C-alpha positions in Angstrom: -4.4 9.3 -21.7 -5.7 7.2 -24.2 -2.6 6.4 -26.0 -1.7 5.2 -22.5 -4.2 3.2 -21.6 -3.6 1.3 -25.0 -0.2 0.7 -24.1 -1.6 -0.7 -20.9 -4.1 -2.8 -22.4 -1.4 -4.5 -25.0 1.2 -5.1 -21.9 -0.4 -4.6 -18.7 2.3 -6.5 -16.7 4.6 -3.7 -15.6 1.7 -1.0 -14.9 -0.1 -3.8 -12.8 3.5 -4.1 -10.9 3.9 -0.4 -10.6 0.1 0.1 -9.2 0.8 -3.1 -7.0 3.8 -1.3 -5.0 2.3 1.8 -5.3 -0.8 0.8 -3.8 1.6 -1.6 -1.3 3.8 1.8 -0.4 1.6 4.3 1.7 3.2 7.2 3.6 4.6 5.0 6.2 7.1 3.4 3.6 9.4 6.5 4.1 8.3 7.8 7.7 8.1 4.6 9.3 11.4 3.1 7.7 13.4 6.1 8.4 11.8 6.3 11.7 12.7 2.5 12.2 16.6 3.0 10.6 17.1 6.0 12.8 15.3 5.0 16.3 16.1 1.3 16.1 18.6 0.3 13.8 19.9 -1.0 10.5 18.9 -4.8 11.6 15.6 -3.9 12.5 14.9 -1.7 9.4 16.2 -4.8 7.6 13.9 -7.0 9.0 11.3 -4.3 8.7 12.3 -4.0 4.5 12.1 -7.6 4.1 8.4 -8.1 5.7 7.3 -5.4 3.1 9.5 -6.9 -0.1 8.0 -10.1 0.6 4.1 -9.3 1.3 2.9 -8.3 -2.1 5.1 -11.7 -3.3 3.9 -13.7 -1.0 0.3 -13.0 -1.7 1.0 -13.0 -5.3 2.3 -16.6 -5.1 -0.6 -18.1 -2.6 -3.5 -15.9 -3.3 -4.2 -17.6 -6.9 -2.9 -21.3 -5.4 -4.4 -21.7 -2.0 -7.5 -23.8 -2.8 -11.1 -21.5 -1.8 -8.9 -18.7 -0.5 -10.5 -16.4 -3.6 -13.8 -17.4 -2.4 -13.4 -17.0 1.2 -12.4 -13.5 0.3 -15.1 -13.0 -2.2 -17.7 -14.0 0.6 -20.0 -11.0 2.1 -18.3 -11.3 5.5 -15.0 -11.0 4.1 -15.8 -8.2 1.6 -17.3 -6.3 4.9 -14.0 -7.0 7.1 -11.8 -5.9 4.0 -14.0 -2.7 3.4 -13.7 -1.5 7.3 -9.9 -1.9 7.1 -9.8 0.3 4.1 -10.5 3.4 6.0 -7.4 2.9 8.4 -5.1 2.8 5.4 -7.0 6.1 3.9 -6.3 7.7 7.1 -2.2 6.4 7.6 -2.1 8.1 3.9 -3.4 11.3 5.0 -1.5 11.2 8.4 1.5 11.3 6.5 1.0 14.2 4.2 -0.4 16.3 7.3 3.2 15.0 9.2 5.4 15.3 6.4 4.3 18.8 5.7 4.2 19.7 9.6 8.2 19.5 9.2 7.9 22.6 6.4 8.1 26.3 6.7 4.2 25.7 5.4 3.4 23.6 8.4 0.6 21.2 9.2 -2.6 22.8 8.0 -1.1 23.2 4.6 -0.7 19.3 5.1 -4.2 18.6 6.2 -5.7 21.0 3.4 -3.4 19.0 0.7 -4.4 16.1 2.2 -8.2 16.6 1.8 -8.0 18.0 -1.6 -6.4 15.0 -3.2 -8.7 12.5 -1.3 -11.7 14.7 -2.4 -10.5 14.6 -6.1 -10.0 10.9 -6.3 -13.5 10.1 -4.3 -15.1 11.5 -7.5 -12.1 10.6 -10.3 -12.6 6.8 -9.1 -16.4 7.2 -8.8 -16.5 7.9 -12.3 -13.6 6.0 -14.3 -13.0 3.0 -11.6 -10.3 0.6 -12.2 -8.1 1.6 -15.4 -7.9 5.2 -14.2 -6.8 3.7 -10.9 -3.8 1.7 -12.5 -2.9 4.2 -14.7 -2.6 7.0 -12.3 -0.8 4.6 -9.8 1.8 4.0 -12.8 2.3 7.7 -13.3 2.9 8.8 -9.8 5.4 5.8 -8.7 7.4 6.6 -12.2 7.5 10.4 -10.0 8.5 8.6 -6.9 11.3 6.6 -8.1 12.8 10.0 -10.0 12.3 11.9 -6.6 13.7 9.5 -4.3 16.7 9.4 -6.4 17.3 12.8 -6.7 16.4 13.3 -3.2 19.0 10.7 -1.9 21.7 12.3 -4.0 21.1 15.6 -3.0 20.8 14.5 1.0 23.9 12.5 1.0 25.8 15.1 -1.1 24.9 18.5 0.7 23.4 17.6 4.2 24.5 16.3 7.2 24.7 12.9 8.6 22.5 10.5 11.4 24.7 8.3 12.7 22.9 4.6 12.7 23.4 2.3 14.9 23.0 -2.0 14.3 20.2 -2.0 16.8 20.9 -5.4 17.9 19.3 -4.6 21.0 16.3 -4.0 19.0 15.9 -7.2 16.6 12.6 -8.0 18.3 10.8 -4.6 17.0 12.2 -5.8 13.3 11.2 -9.3 14.1 7.6 -8.0 15.2 7.0 -5.3 12.3 8.0 -8.0 9.7 5.8 -10.7 10.8 3.0 -8.1 10.9 3.7 -6.9 7.7 4.1 -10.2 5.5 0.3 -11.5 5.6 -1.4 -7.5 5.0 -1.3 -7.8 1.4 -4.3 -10.5 1.9 -6.6 -7.5 3.2 -6.1 -5.5 0.5 -9.7 -5.6 -1.8 -7.9 -4.0 -4.7 -5.1 -6.9 -5.3 -8.0 -9.3 -5.5 -9.5 -6.9 -7.9 -6.3 -6.9 -10.2 -6.6 -11.2 -9.8 -10.1 -11.3 -11.3 -9.7 -8.3 -13.6 -6.8 -10.1 -15.2 -9.0 -12.9 -15.1 -12.0 -11.7 -17.1 -10.5 -8.8 -19.5 -13.8 -7.6 -20.2 -12.6 -4.7 -22.0 -9.7 -6.5 -23.8 -6.9 -6.1 -21.6 -4.0 -8.6 -22.3 -3.9 -11.4 -20.0 -0.7 -12.2 -18.4 0.9 -14.2 -15.3 -0.7 -12.1 -12.7 1.8 -13.8 -10.4 4.7 -12.6 -12.1 3.3 -9.0 -11.8 2.9 -9.4 -8.1 6.8 -10.7 -7.6 7.8 -7.7 -9.7 5.6 -5.3 -7.6 7.3 -6.9 -4.6 10.8 -6.3 -6.1 10.0 -2.9 -7.3 9.1 -1.9 -3.6 12.0 -3.7 -2.5 14.3 -1.0 -5.0 12.3 2.0 -3.4 13.3 0.8 0.1 17.0 1.1 -0.7 16.7 4.6 -1.1 14.7 5.1 1.7 17.4 3.5 3.7 20.0 5.7 2.5 17.7 9.0 2.5 17.8 7.7 6.8 21.4 8.9 7.1 20.7 12.2 5.9 19.6 15.5 7.9 17.8 17.2 5.9 17.5 20.9 5.5 14.1 23.2 5.3 14.3 23.1 1.3 15.2 19.5 1.6 12.1 18.9 3.5 10.0 20.3 1.2 11.2 17.6 -1.3 10.3 15.1 0.8 7.1 16.6 1.6 6.4 16.2 -2.1 7.5 12.8 -2.2 5.4 11.3 0.7 2.8 13.3 -0.9 2.6 11.5 -4.4 3.3 8.1 -2.3 0.5 8.6 0.0 -2.0 9.4 -2.9 -1.3 6.3 -5.0 -2.0 4.4 -1.8 -5.1 6.6 -0.7 -6.5 6.1 -4.6 -6.2 2.6 -4.0 -7.8 2.1 -0.9 -10.8 4.8 -2.0 -11.3 2.8 -4.9 -11.3 -0.5 -2.9 -14.2 0.9 -1.0 -16.3 1.3 -4.4 -15.1 -2.3 -4.9 -16.5 -3.5 -1.5 -19.5 -1.6 -0.9 -20.5 -0.3 -4.5 -20.8 3.1 -6.5 -23.5 4.6 -3.9 -22.4 3.0 -0.5 -19.0 3.0 -1.4 -19.2 7.0 -2.2 -21.2 8.0 1.1 -18.5 5.7 3.3 -15.9 7.6 1.1 -16.9 10.7 2.2 -17.5 9.5 5.9 -13.6 8.1 5.9 -12.5 11.9 4.9 -14.8 13.5 7.3 -13.8 11.3 10.3 -10.0 12.0 9.4 -10.0 14.9 11.5 -10.5 12.8 14.7 -7.3 9.9 13.8 -4.7 12.5 13.1 -3.5 12.4 16.6 -2.6 8.9 15.8 0.2 9.6 13.7 1.3 7.4 11.0 3.0 4.7 13.3 0.4 4.4 15.6 -2.6 4.0 13.1 -0.8 1.4 11.2 0.5 -0.4 14.2 -3.5 -0.4 15.5 -4.0 -1.8 11.7 -1.5 -4.4 11.7 -2.2 -5.8 14.4 -5.7 -6.7 13.9 -5.1 -8.0 10.3 -2.9 -10.7 11.4 -5.4 -12.6 12.8 -8.2 -11.8 10.1 -5.8 -13.4 7.5 -5.0 -16.5 9.5 -8.4 -17.1 9.7 -9.3 -16.5 6.4 -6.7 -19.0 4.9 -7.7 -21.3 7.7 -11.5 -21.3 6.5 -10.3 -21.4 3.1 -8.2 -24.7 3.4 -11.2 -26.4 6.0 -13.6 -25.4 3.0 -11.7 -27.4 0.2 -10.7 -30.3 2.5 -14.4 -30.4 3.3 -16.0 -29.9 -0.5 -12.9 -32.5 -1.9 -14.0 -35.0 0.6 -17.8 -35.0 -0.8 -16.8 -35.4 -4.0 -14.9 -38.1 -3.1 -17.8 -39.6 -1.8 -19.9 -38.7 -4.4 -18.0 -40.7 -6.4 
């Protein structure tokens, strides 16, 4: 781990990009992606994938450039708002693990136990080690995700049956809606703002890099992953392939889960953050019936308005402060 840590500090761009993609992925990237392709069709899936790919890229290009935006998101009010959104992301990840194991011979109870075990593990790991450990665990888990999704795609298409996919012209509206709900989502990820701040400060000697490039690369890496999800949606899964899929979804989910448990620490501090993380995991049992898509839709419908209000507040703040400077001169 020390050797990997040294590599990260010397050249962190790819590590950031992998962590950005891993954080954005969540369990819904596979489960909702396959569901969208199979139920709504190819065009709605492509629109959904476009929104997913652009989300991190748009954040990376705009967040450092919009005047006062980072100050708005550093405010106590916005920190609390973002902190409140984090449990939704944790629940989506845990629901994904539970859902995908329900389709295997192990059953949903195994999914609940595995989700809880990973949540408890990361709560205490991140409480002790923080930022670098989150980046490195994301990097390792996401490297495994690429290997497994590649192997799963090849095996499923070679030996499984086929799901006929429709173009889904009549469901284009579903794709457009999901695309628009996705694009602003990254602005409510405290971890992404922490990457920007961490890169600016570099208190531990980590090399400063072009953060915009890391976010663009993270978005493209995520887009490459979605190509495999599209191919997987054509395949029918045997019991053995369902086990492999469950492992894949778990790896994807825990990468996102760890980042949002860490985000709660960033927002509320170590002591209160620890209490809220434990409460988040404890309350999960009441959210299981929502499913992955239900929990995501509820969260995504709320956050688009929050992001729009935050960007507007930043622009107004900048305009007022700029005007005051002009008057002072």
